[in-house]
C-alpha positions as CSV (number, residue, x, y, z in Angstrom):
1,M,61.6,75.9,-133.5
2,V,60.2,72.5,-132.3
3,L,60.3,71.3,-135.9
4,S,64.0,72.4,-136.2
5,F,65.0,70.5,-133.1
6,A,63.0,67.4,-134.2
7,L,64.7,67.5,-137.6
8,L,68.1,68.0,-135.9
9,I,67.6,64.8,-133.8
10,A,66.3,62.9,-136.9
11,G,69.3,64.0,-138.8
12,F,71.7,62.8,-136.1
13,I,69.9,59.4,-136.0
14,L,70.3,59.1,-139.7
15,L,74.0,60.0,-139.5
16,V,74.8,57.6,-136.7
17,K,72.8,54.7,-138.1
18,G,73.9,55.4,-141.7
19,A,77.6,55.4,-140.5
20,D,76.9,52.1,-138.7
21,F,75.5,50.4,-141.8
22,F,78.2,51.9,-144.0
23,V,81.0,50.5,-141.8
24,D,79.4,47.1,-141.6
25,G,78.7,46.9,-145.3
26,S,82.1,48.2,-146.5
27,S,83.9,46.1,-143.9
28,S,82.0,43.0,-145.2
29,I,83.0,43.9,-148.8
30,A,86.7,44.2,-147.7
31,K,86.5,40.9,-146.0
32,L,84.9,39.2,-149.0
33,L,87.7,40.6,-151.1
34,K,90.2,39.1,-148.5
35,I,91.7,42.5,-147.6
36,P,93.7,42.1,-144.4
37,S,91.6,42.9,-141.3
38,I,94.1,45.3,-139.9
39,V,93.8,47.5,-143.0
40,I,90.0,47.4,-142.5
41,G,90.4,48.6,-138.9
42,L,92.9,51.4,-139.7
43,T,91.0,52.7,-142.7
44,I,87.4,51.7,-143.1
45,V,86.4,51.7,-139.4
46,A,88.3,54.9,-138.5
47,F,87.2,56.8,-141.6
48,G,83.7,55.3,-141.6
49,T,83.0,56.7,-138.1
50,S,84.1,60.1,-139.5
51,A,81.6,59.9,-142.4
52,P,79.1,62.1,-140.5
53,E,81.7,64.9,-140.2
54,A,82.5,64.5,-143.8
55,A,78.8,64.7,-144.9
56,V,78.1,67.8,-142.7
57,S,81.3,69.7,-143.5
58,I,81.2,69.0,-147.3
59,I,77.5,70.0,-147.5
60,A,78.2,73.1,-145.4
61,G,81.0,73.9,-147.9
62,I,78.6,73.6,-150.8
63,E,76.1,75.8,-149.1
64,K,78.8,78.4,-148.1
65,S,78.2,77.7,-144.4
66,N,82.0,77.7,-143.8
67,D,81.8,78.5,-140.1
68,I,79.8,75.3,-139.5
69,A,82.3,73.3,-141.6
70,V,85.4,74.6,-139.8
71,G,83.8,74.5,-136.3
72,N,82.6,71.0,-136.9
73,V,86.1,69.7,-137.7
74,I,87.8,71.6,-134.8
75,G,85.0,70.7,-132.4
76,S,84.9,67.0,-133.5
77,N,88.7,66.7,-133.1
78,M,88.6,68.3,-129.7
79,F,85.7,66.0,-128.6
80,N,87.6,62.9,-129.9
81,L,90.7,63.7,-128.0
82,L,89.2,64.8,-124.7
83,V,85.9,63.0,-124.5
84,V,86.1,59.9,-126.7
85,L,89.6,59.0,-125.5
86,G,88.9,60.4,-122.0
87,V,85.8,58.4,-121.4
88,S,87.3,55.2,-122.9
89,A,90.3,55.5,-120.5
90,A,88.0,56.3,-117.6
91,I,86.2,53.0,-118.3
92,K,89.4,51.0,-118.8
93,P,93.0,52.3,-119.1
94,V,93.9,52.6,-122.8
95,Q,97.2,50.9,-123.7
96,I,99.2,52.7,-126.4
97,K,101.4,50.7,-128.8
98,G,104.7,51.9,-130.0
99,Q,103.5,52.3,-133.6
100,I,100.8,54.8,-132.6
101,I,103.4,56.8,-130.5
102,A,106.1,56.7,-133.2
103,K,104.0,57.1,-136.4
104,E,100.3,57.8,-136.4
105,Y,100.0,60.2,-133.5
106,P,102.9,62.4,-134.7
107,F,101.2,62.4,-138.1
108,M,98.1,63.8,-136.4
109,L,100.2,66.5,-134.8
110,I,101.7,67.4,-138.2
111,A,98.2,67.6,-139.7
112,T,97.0,69.9,-136.9
113,A,100.1,72.1,-137.2
114,L,99.8,72.2,-141.0
115,L,96.2,73.4,-140.6
116,M,97.3,76.1,-138.1
117,V,100.0,77.4,-140.5
118,M,97.5,77.6,-143.4
119,S,95.0,79.4,-141.2
120,Y,97.2,82.1,-139.8
121,D,97.6,84.1,-143.1
122,S,97.4,87.4,-141.4
123,V,100.3,86.6,-139.0
124,L,102.6,84.6,-141.3
125,S,102.1,86.3,-144.6
126,G,100.7,89.6,-143.7
127,G,97.4,89.0,-145.4
128,S,94.2,90.9,-144.7
129,S,92.2,87.7,-144.0
130,N,92.7,84.1,-143.0
131,V,91.7,81.7,-145.7
132,I,92.2,78.0,-146.5
133,T,92.4,78.2,-150.2
134,R,91.9,75.5,-152.9
135,G,95.7,75.3,-153.1
136,D,95.9,74.6,-149.3
137,A,93.2,72.0,-149.8
138,I,95.2,70.1,-152.5
139,I,98.3,70.1,-150.1
140,L,96.1,68.6,-147.3
141,L,94.7,66.0,-149.7
142,L,98.3,65.0,-150.8
143,F,99.2,64.5,-147.1
144,M,96.1,62.3,-146.8
145,G,97.4,60.2,-149.7
146,I,100.8,59.9,-148.0
147,F,99.1,58.8,-144.7
148,L,96.9,56.2,-146.4
149,F,99.9,54.8,-148.3
150,S,102.0,54.6,-145.1
151,V,99.2,52.9,-143.1
152,I,98.4,50.3,-145.8
153,S,102.0,49.6,-146.6
154,S,102.8,49.1,-142.9
155,A,99.8,46.9,-142.4
156,L,100.6,44.6,-145.4
157,R,104.3,44.3,-144.2
158,S,103.2,43.1,-140.8
159,R,100.3,41.0,-142.0
160,R,101.3,37.8,-140.4
161,E,102.0,39.2,-136.9
162,S,99.3,41.9,-136.9
163,I,96.7,42.2,-134.2
164,E,93.4,41.7,-135.9
165,S,91.9,45.0,-134.7
166,G,88.6,43.4,-134.1
167,G,88.6,41.4,-137.3
168,D,86.8,38.5,-135.8
169,D,83.9,40.8,-135.1
170,I,83.6,42.1,-138.6
171,P,80.4,40.9,-140.1
172,S,80.5,38.9,-143.3
173,Y,77.4,39.2,-145.5
174,G,76.7,38.2,-149.1
175,V,77.7,40.5,-151.9
176,G,74.1,41.9,-152.3
177,K,73.6,42.6,-148.6
178,S,77.0,44.2,-148.3
179,L,76.3,46.5,-151.2
180,L,72.9,47.3,-149.8
181,F,74.3,48.2,-146.4
182,T,77.1,50.3,-148.0
183,I,75.0,52.3,-150.4
184,G,72.0,52.6,-147.9
185,G,74.4,53.7,-145.2
186,L,76.0,56.3,-147.4
187,A,72.6,57.6,-148.4
188,G,71.7,57.9,-144.7
189,I,74.9,59.8,-144.0
190,I,74.3,62.3,-146.9
191,I,70.6,62.9,-146.2
192,G,71.3,63.1,-142.4
193,G,74.1,65.5,-143.0
194,Q,71.9,67.8,-145.1
195,I,69.2,67.8,-142.4
196,V,71.7,68.5,-139.6
197,V,73.2,71.5,-141.5
198,D,69.9,73.0,-142.4
199,S,68.3,72.6,-138.9
200,A,71.4,73.6,-137.0
201,S,71.7,76.8,-139.1
202,D,68.0,77.6,-138.5
203,I,68.5,77.1,-134.7
204,A,71.6,79.3,-134.8
205,V,69.6,82.1,-136.5
206,R,66.7,81.8,-134.1
207,F,68.8,81.9,-131.0
208,G,71.2,84.5,-132.2
209,M,74.1,81.9,-131.9
210,S,77.0,82.0,-134.3
211,Q,77.5,79.3,-136.8
212,T,80.9,78.7,-135.3
213,L,79.4,77.9,-131.9
214,V,76.8,75.6,-133.4
215,G,79.6,73.8,-135.3
216,L,81.8,73.5,-132.2
217,T,79.1,72.2,-130.0
218,I,75.8,70.7,-131.3
219,V,77.1,69.6,-134.7
220,A,80.6,68.5,-133.5
221,V,79.2,66.4,-130.6
222,G,76.4,64.9,-132.8
223,T,78.7,63.8,-135.6
224,S,81.3,62.4,-133.1
225,L,78.8,59.9,-131.7
226,P,80.0,57.0,-133.9
227,E,83.6,57.5,-132.6
228,L,82.3,57.7,-129.0
229,V,80.2,54.5,-129.3
230,T,83.0,52.6,-131.2
231,S,85.7,53.6,-128.7
232,I,83.6,52.9,-125.6
233,V,82.7,49.4,-126.8
234,A,86.3,48.8,-127.8
235,A,87.5,49.9,-124.3
236,R,85.0,47.7,-122.5
237,K,86.3,44.7,-124.6
238,G,89.9,45.6,-123.9
239,E,90.6,46.5,-127.5
240,S,92.9,49.5,-126.8
241,D,94.2,49.6,-130.4
242,I,90.7,50.3,-131.7
243,A,90.0,52.9,-129.1
244,I,93.2,55.0,-129.7
245,G,93.4,54.1,-133.4
246,N,89.8,55.3,-134.0
247,V,90.6,58.7,-132.3
248,V,93.9,59.3,-134.1
249,G,92.6,58.0,-137.5
250,S,89.4,60.0,-137.3
251,N,91.2,63.3,-136.4
252,I,93.7,62.9,-139.3
253,F,90.8,62.1,-141.7
254,N,88.8,65.2,-140.4
255,I,91.7,67.6,-141.2
256,L,93.3,66.0,-144.3
257,F,90.1,64.9,-146.1
258,V,86.9,66.5,-144.5
259,L,88.3,70.0,-144.2
260,A,90.3,69.8,-147.4
261,A,87.3,68.6,-149.4
262,S,85.2,71.4,-148.0
263,A,87.9,74.0,-148.8
264,A,88.3,72.5,-152.3
265,I,84.6,73.1,-152.9
266,S,84.6,76.6,-151.4
267,P,87.7,78.4,-150.0
268,M,87.1,78.8,-146.2
269,N,87.5,82.0,-144.2
270,I,88.8,81.3,-140.7
271,N,87.5,83.7,-138.1
272,E,89.3,84.8,-134.9
273,Q,87.4,82.4,-132.7
274,C,88.5,79.5,-134.8
275,L,92.1,80.6,-134.7
276,T,91.9,80.5,-130.9
277,D,90.2,77.1,-131.0
278,L,93.0,75.8,-133.2
279,L,95.6,76.8,-130.6
280,I,93.5,75.0,-127.9
281,L,93.3,71.9,-130.1
282,M,97.0,71.9,-130.7
283,A,97.6,72.3,-126.9
284,A,95.1,69.4,-126.2
285,S,96.8,67.2,-128.8
286,L,100.3,67.8,-127.3
287,G,99.0,67.3,-123.8
288,T,97.3,64.0,-124.7
289,Y,100.4,62.9,-126.5
290,G,102.3,63.5,-123.3
291,F,99.9,61.1,-121.5
292,C,100.5,58.5,-124.2
293,V,104.3,58.7,-124.2
294,T,104.9,58.7,-120.4
295,K,103.7,55.2,-119.5
296,K,102.5,54.1,-123.0
297,R,98.9,54.3,-121.7
298,V,96.2,56.7,-120.7
299,S,95.1,55.9,-117.2
300,R,91.7,56.3,-115.6
301,A,92.7,59.5,-113.8
302,E,94.1,60.9,-117.0
303,G,90.9,60.0,-118.8
304,I,88.9,61.9,-116.2
305,I,91.2,64.9,-116.5
306,L,90.7,64.9,-120.3
307,T,87.0,64.8,-119.9
308,V,87.0,67.7,-117.3
309,V,89.2,69.8,-119.6
310,Y,86.6,69.4,-122.4
311,V,83.8,70.5,-120.1
312,I,85.8,73.6,-119.2
313,Y,86.5,74.3,-122.9
314,L,82.8,73.8,-123.8
315,A,81.8,76.3,-121.1
316,Y,84.4,78.8,-122.4
317,A,83.1,78.4,-126.0
318,I,79.5,79.0,-124.9
319,I,80.3,82.0,-122.7
320,R,82.5,83.5,-125.5
């Protein structure tokens, strides 16, 4: 048991540090290739911080541990919305730009709604079970392609007047060091993800916990540490675009790529607990959107409310 916990912690350290090196290395490569920094911020940084979720869920899909894969995505998205954004706003109110409200956040709501529709087979199509099939996975991946095309096209169109999204802070290394950081970081993410899945599954069995609960709590919080650290640092520096963009971009990536890739590898059964959690996630997404729209910012008080809501949800998930 002690060994399992030690391996879990080691796996998380590998995930977080691997993601850190991966983001630095890939961002440096993009800068060397003279890719606009706003594109780097909206794609590499947001998706790079979701690399641990991708590693854990895809490996879980390969090993048929679908409950961990689904729980990890739902739990991570819940953590991003309620804790990452909540804590960031509690530190310093997060200003929300019109583009996020008009385009990217609604796309996140569409992705969440799409996942709900695909998950409720027993209700919508009268099926005997709720499964995200390979066909569903392909549809999700197509939406991911549409999102990427939209983000990159929009960024390139507004290149001259774009806010740099932290571009001045993007490290610039030589080609060799950039490749080393990128490949080494990716290796750390993959190995760390493997260790986390194996040790978390072992802990679940020993404690009699369900894989869903482990995915929603231990794994989801652990793999969301890069988002939390990135957004807190961004909030302290007054970089609201990075804080909210990181959350929205990561949540879209988690559903349209991470979950889709897992389901493409192995069709995923959705249990009743996950269906309930999806409803809660949708409610949290709509509630947070309400905060964003009203005054085009998330205030300190609203940030505290979001964090408290997550604590209540976590207690409910554990008691359940």
